Structures are given as C-alpha cells and as structure tokens.
C-alpha positions as CSV (number, residue, x, y, z in Angstrom):
1,M,-0.1,0.1,0.0
2,D,1.4,3.4,-1.0
3,R,2.3,5.7,2.1
4,P,1.3,9.3,2.4
5,S,4.3,11.5,1.5
6,S,2.4,14.7,2.6
7,V,-0.8,15.6,4.4
8,R,-2.8,18.9,4.2
9,V,-5.8,19.8,6.1
10,A,-8.4,21.8,4.3
11,S,-11.4,23.8,5.1
12,P,-14.1,21.2,4.4
13,R,-16.4,21.1,1.4
14,V,-19.3,19.3,2.4
15,P,-23.0,20.1,1.9
16,R,-25.6,21.1,4.4
17,D,-25.8,18.4,7.2
18,F,-26.2,20.1,10.6
19,Y,-23.0,22.1,9.8
20,A,-23.0,25.7,9.7
21,E,-22.1,27.3,6.2
22,N,-18.6,27.6,7.1
23,G,-18.3,23.7,7.6
24,V,-18.4,23.8,11.3
25,S,-20.8,21.5,13.2
26,Y,-22.9,22.4,15.9
27,W,-21.6,19.5,17.8
28,A,-18.0,18.8,16.1
29,K,-15.2,20.2,14.2
30,T,-14.8,19.0,10.6
31,S,-12.1,19.3,8.0
32,R,-11.3,17.6,4.8
33,I,-7.5,15.9,4.9
34,D,-5.9,16.1,1.5
35,V,-3.1,13.2,1.1
36,E,-0.6,13.0,-1.2
37,L,0.6,9.4,-1.8
38,D,4.3,8.3,-2.7
39,N,3.3,7.3,-6.1
40,G,2.1,10.9,-6.9
41,T,-1.6,10.1,-6.3
42,S,-3.8,12.0,-3.9
43,Q,-6.7,11.1,-1.5
44,S,-9.0,13.1,0.1
45,F,-10.8,12.3,3.6
46,F,-13.5,13.9,5.7
47,I,-13.0,14.1,9.4
48,K,-15.4,15.1,12.4
49,V,-13.7,15.7,15.6
50,I,-15.6,15.8,19.1
51,P,-13.9,15.9,22.6
52,G,-15.0,14.0,25.5
53,D,-16.8,10.8,26.5
54,N,-19.7,12.1,24.5
55,G,-17.6,12.5,21.7
56,R,-16.4,8.8,22.1
57,Q,-19.6,7.6,21.6
58,M,-21.0,10.0,19.1
59,T,-18.1,9.0,16.7
60,C,-18.3,5.3,17.4
61,G,-22.2,5.4,16.6
62,E,-21.7,7.5,13.4
63,F,-18.9,5.1,12.2
64,E,-21.2,1.9,13.1
65,S,-24.2,3.6,11.3
66,M,-22.2,4.3,8.3
67,Q,-20.7,1.1,8.2
68,A,-24.0,-0.8,8.4
69,I,-25.3,1.5,5.4
70,Y,-22.1,1.1,3.5
71,S,-22.1,-2.6,3.8
72,T,-25.9,-2.7,2.6
73,V,-25.7,-0.3,-0.3
74,P,-21.9,0.8,-0.9
75,E,-23.0,3.1,-3.6
76,F,-25.5,5.2,-1.4
77,A,-22.9,6.7,1.2
78,P,-19.2,7.8,1.6
79,K,-17.1,4.8,2.7
80,P,-16.5,4.9,6.4
81,I,-12.7,4.5,7.2
82,A,-12.2,4.5,11.2
83,C,-13.3,6.1,14.5
84,G,-10.8,6.5,17.4
85,T,-8.8,8.9,19.4
86,Y,-6.1,11.0,19.0
87,D,-2.6,9.7,20.2
88,A,-1.5,13.0,21.5
89,N,-5.0,13.8,23.1
90,P,-6.8,10.7,24.1
91,D,-9.9,12.5,25.2
92,T,-10.5,13.7,21.6
93,Y,-12.3,11.5,19.1
94,F,-12.7,11.2,15.6
95,F,-14.9,9.8,12.6
96,L,-13.1,9.3,9.2
97,C,-14.5,8.5,5.8
98,E,-13.7,9.2,2.4
99,F,-14.4,12.6,1.1
100,R,-17.0,13.1,-1.6
101,D,-17.7,16.2,-3.3
102,M,-21.3,17.1,-3.1
103,T,-23.7,19.8,-4.5
104,E,-26.3,21.3,-2.1
105,D,-29.1,20.3,-4.8
106,M,-31.8,17.7,-3.9
107,P,-31.2,14.5,-5.3
108,D,-33.1,12.9,-8.1
109,P,-36.2,11.4,-6.5
110,H,-36.2,8.2,-8.4
111,K,-32.7,7.5,-8.2
112,F,-32.8,8.4,-4.4
113,S,-35.8,6.4,-3.5
114,A,-34.5,3.4,-5.2
115,R,-31.6,3.3,-3.0
116,L,-33.4,4.0,0.2
117,A,-35.7,1.3,-0.8
118,A,-32.9,-1.1,-1.5
119,L,-31.5,0.1,2.1
120,H,-34.6,-0.9,3.8
121,Q,-35.4,-4.1,1.9
122,E,-31.9,-5.6,1.6
123,S,-30.9,-5.0,5.2
124,K,-31.0,-7.6,7.9
125,S,-31.1,-7.3,11.5
126,P,-28.1,-9.3,13.0
127,S,-30.4,-10.4,15.9
128,G,-33.6,-10.3,14.0
129,K,-35.1,-7.7,16.5
130,F,-35.3,-3.8,16.4
131,G,-32.6,-1.8,18.0
132,F,-28.7,-1.3,17.1
133,H,-25.7,-3.0,18.6
134,V,-24.5,0.6,19.9
135,T,-25.7,3.5,21.1
136,T,-26.4,6.3,18.2
137,Y,-26.6,9.9,18.7
138,S,-29.0,12.3,16.9
139,G,-27.2,15.7,17.3
140,N,-25.4,15.2,20.7
141,L,-28.1,13.2,22.5
142,P,-28.6,9.6,22.5
143,Q,-31.4,7.2,21.1
144,M,-32.8,4.0,22.9
145,N,-31.3,1.3,21.0
146,D,-31.8,-1.7,23.0
147,W,-33.0,-4.9,21.2
148,E,-36.4,-5.5,21.3
149,D,-38.7,-8.1,19.6
150,S,-41.6,-5.9,19.3
151,W,-41.7,-2.6,17.2
152,E,-44.4,-0.9,19.3
153,T,-42.2,-1.9,22.5
154,Y,-39.0,-0.4,20.9
155,F,-40.7,2.6,19.4
156,T,-42.5,3.4,22.7
157,K,-39.3,3.4,24.6
158,N,-37.3,5.4,21.9
159,L,-40.1,8.1,22.3
160,K,-40.2,7.9,26.2
161,L,-36.3,8.7,26.0
162,A,-36.9,11.5,23.6
163,L,-39.5,13.0,25.9
164,E,-37.2,12.6,28.9
165,L,-34.5,14.4,27.3
166,E,-37.2,17.0,26.2
167,L,-38.3,17.6,29.7
168,A,-35.0,17.8,31.1
169,A,-34.3,20.8,28.5
170,K,-37.4,22.4,28.6
171,G,-39.0,21.8,32.1
172,S,-42.3,20.3,33.0
173,D,-45.8,21.3,31.1
174,P,-49.1,20.4,32.6
175,E,-50.4,19.6,29.0
176,F,-48.0,16.7,28.9
177,E,-49.7,15.0,32.0
178,V,-53.0,15.1,30.1
179,L,-51.5,14.0,26.7
180,L,-49.1,11.4,27.4
181,P,-51.2,8.7,29.1
182,V,-53.4,9.1,26.0
183,L,-50.5,8.9,23.5
184,F,-48.9,5.9,25.2
185,D,-52.0,3.9,26.5
186,T,-54.2,4.6,23.3
187,V,-52.6,6.1,20.4
188,I,-49.4,4.0,19.9
189,P,-51.1,0.8,20.3
190,R,-54.2,1.7,17.9
191,L,-51.5,2.7,15.3
192,L,-48.8,0.2,15.7
193,R,-50.5,-2.9,16.8
194,P,-52.5,-3.8,13.7
195,M,-49.4,-4.0,11.8
196,K,-48.6,-7.2,13.9
197,S,-52.4,-8.6,13.7
198,N,-54.0,-10.9,11.3
199,G,-50.9,-12.6,10.5
200,R,-49.1,-9.5,9.5
201,S,-45.6,-8.5,10.6
202,V,-43.1,-5.8,10.6
203,K,-39.5,-6.3,9.2
204,P,-36.5,-4.6,11.3
205,S,-35.0,-2.5,8.2
206,L,-31.8,-0.6,8.6
207,V,-32.9,3.2,8.6
208,H,-30.4,6.2,8.4
209,G,-32.2,7.4,11.5
210,D,-32.1,11.2,10.8
211,L,-32.8,11.5,7.0
212,W,-33.8,15.1,6.6
213,Y,-32.7,16.9,3.4
214,A,-29.4,18.3,4.9
215,N,-28.1,14.9,5.3
216,S,-28.5,14.0,1.9
217,G,-26.8,15.2,-1.5
218,F,-25.3,13.8,-4.9
219,D,-21.9,13.4,-6.0
220,V,-20.5,15.9,-8.3
221,M,-18.2,13.4,-10.2
222,T,-20.7,10.2,-10.4
223,G,-24.2,12.1,-10.0
224,D,-24.9,9.2,-7.4
225,P,-27.4,10.1,-4.5
226,L,-25.7,9.8,-1.2
227,I,-26.6,10.0,2.6
228,F,-24.3,10.7,5.6
229,D,-24.2,11.6,9.3
230,A,-26.4,8.8,10.1
231,C,-27.7,7.6,13.8
232,S,-29.3,4.3,12.5
233,F,-31.1,1.6,14.0
234,Y,-33.3,-1.4,12.6
235,A,-36.8,0.1,12.8
236,H,-40.1,-0.3,10.7
237,N,-38.9,1.3,7.2
238,E,-41.7,3.9,7.2
239,Y,-40.2,5.4,10.5
240,E,-37.7,7.1,8.1
241,F,-40.5,9.3,6.8
242,G,-41.2,10.9,10.1
243,Q,-38.5,13.1,9.4
244,W,-40.0,14.3,6.1
245,R,-43.2,15.7,7.7
246,P,-41.6,18.8,9.8
247,A,-42.0,22.1,8.4
248,W,-38.3,22.5,7.3
249,N,-38.7,19.4,5.1
250,R,-37.5,19.3,1.1
251,F,-38.5,15.5,0.4
252,G,-41.8,16.2,-1.3
253,T,-44.4,13.9,-2.2
254,E,-42.5,13.0,-5.5
255,Y,-40.1,11.1,-3.2
256,L,-42.7,9.2,-1.2
257,D,-44.7,8.2,-4.4
258,A,-41.1,7.0,-6.0
259,Y,-40.4,4.9,-3.0
260,H,-43.9,3.3,-2.7
261,A,-43.9,2.4,-6.2
262,L,-41.2,0.0,-5.3
263,V,-42.2,-0.7,-1.6
264,P,-46.0,-0.8,-0.9
265,K,-47.2,1.0,2.3
266,A,-47.6,-1.2,5.4
267,E,-51.0,-2.7,6.0
268,P,-53.4,-1.6,7.2
269,V,-52.7,1.4,4.6
270,E,-55.2,3.5,6.0
271,D,-53.5,3.8,9.2
272,Y,-50.4,5.2,7.1
273,D,-50.9,8.9,7.5
274,G,-51.2,8.4,11.5
275,R,-48.2,6.1,11.8
276,I,-46.0,8.9,9.7
277,D,-47.7,11.8,12.0
278,L,-46.7,9.3,15.1
279,Y,-43.0,9.0,13.9
280,K,-42.9,12.8,13.2
281,L,-43.6,13.5,16.9
282,R,-40.6,11.4,17.9
283,F,-38.3,13.3,15.4
284,N,-39.9,16.9,16.8
285,T,-39.7,15.7,20.4
286,H,-36.0,14.9,20.2
287,V,-35.1,18.1,18.1
288,S,-37.0,20.2,20.8
289,A,-34.7,18.5,23.5
290,L,-31.5,19.2,21.3
291,F,-32.1,23.1,21.2
292,T,-32.7,23.9,24.7
293,E,-33.2,27.8,24.3
294,D,-35.6,27.4,21.6
295,L,-39.0,27.3,23.3
296,G,-41.0,27.6,20.1
297,L,-40.1,23.8,18.9
298,R,-42.1,22.5,21.9
299,E,-45.1,24.4,20.6
300,Q,-44.5,23.3,17.1
C-alpha cells in the first residue's frame, strides 16, 4: 500500500448536514484532509472531531451506522474508514470517511428513493430484532437502541427517552400530564399494533435515523445520490419518513411516491398517515430537546 508523502488539512467542502455554512458542526469540528501518496496520486478524507466521553460515543455510533449502510448499499454512502482517538490527546475522538464532493441540490427522486428502498429491503437485523448494537446519537443526544422483539415496544421506549430528554431541557408542562397517558396507552397501540395483527409482521429494516434533506446530496463526479451523518438502528421502514413531515422538509411527495412504487405502504394502509404523524412526533420531540433555548420548538 502506498504511504502518504504529505498531508494537508483543508477547509471542508461538504453540503448542508447539521453543519453551519462555514463547515463547522453544532456539535463537532470538521475538516477535509488531502493526502499525497508516494506514487504521486492524491486522496481526500472527511474528518469529524468531538472531545470528551460524549464524543467517543457519538463518533463510534456514526461509524457503526455508516458502516452498516455502506455494507448494505455501498453506492449510497461515503466509505467509512475509522473512528478512534488522537494519540496526542486521548480525550479527543474522530470519525473518518472518504471525502465525496457533493452539491447542495436535492437528489433525483427516483434514484434516491430506489437506493433508500434497497437499504430498507436488503438490510437484515443481525439479531432479528429492532434496535442496534451500539448507542447512536441524533445531534449530541442518545437514542434508545436496546434490542426488542416488538416494534411497538421499541418505538415506545425510544419516544419515552426523547420525551425525558425534552422535559429535562425545557421543564415540565401540565399539558403533558394530560396528553402523554393518551399517547402511550391509546394512540401508539392503536397505530402500531394492527401491523402485527391478522398474520401481519414488521421487518426490522436499517434506517438512516435522521434523514432530513440536509443529510443527503449527490456526488458531483458520479451523480450518485448519497446519505451521510447517520444515527441508525433497525426499525419499521416507514419510521424514516417521520423526518420528512416537519416544516423544514424538502423531501416532497415525489420522493414518497417513487419509494412506494417500489415498497408498498404497510397494512393497514388506512393507518399510514397516522403512523407517519406518530413517527414525526418522535423526531420533533428530540429536536426540541436538542435546542434547549428555542422554546418555540415545543409549541411546534
């Protein structure tokens, strides 16, 4: 293998993600590393750096998520290289992957939805259950990834953790005392239990976990649609679309129509909109917990 003869750390050229326009993440520092090999060729890598124990878990979760996606549909993600710690600073952790030059334009709906459908359909939970083998982080907050046989049980626990984080961030609310028992005792069983009734089943599918438009793009050189910055687990495939309903979404009906032309809506189909609204609630709750100073997110 050729060894690097020189290394240059450059300003990152990445699309939106949750990075600010200058390429700096809310939760991490990011850069592009350009390497010239002994044979005269060059390679570029993307690196994300986060300090502290939280950084260790966040970078590990992202590496394992991207590794699972790349192993299933390699043309849909930059190749993950490693996660680890700095020799000179063992309290600083990094995630490293190949650098792909992406545009900020929305990917083609048919190509993108075909890749996403392949990810959901071709992935296979190693345990046959819902969850993931490591904790993954959406932003800088953890998700509940413990293995569960039942999607209803897994989703309930995942949403409860998001609510606990939101209440810790924003404080108690008397409205919650009225709404939450109805949500957990009535709404979730009503919407999720029928998918397991009358001989039906729910496949644990690998999901990106935070697939809003800013975590997607397409490669300038190849035109391939790509996803990145994943916080994955094995879920009901329609969970992915809860992130497509918030106000800032750009994945319109053309993406859903292209996806469902390949993957039918789960039965009972008449509950589809209710299920997506329920999954949307999980995403919005987590976002409200992330941005502690934005009180409007709770109202939204």
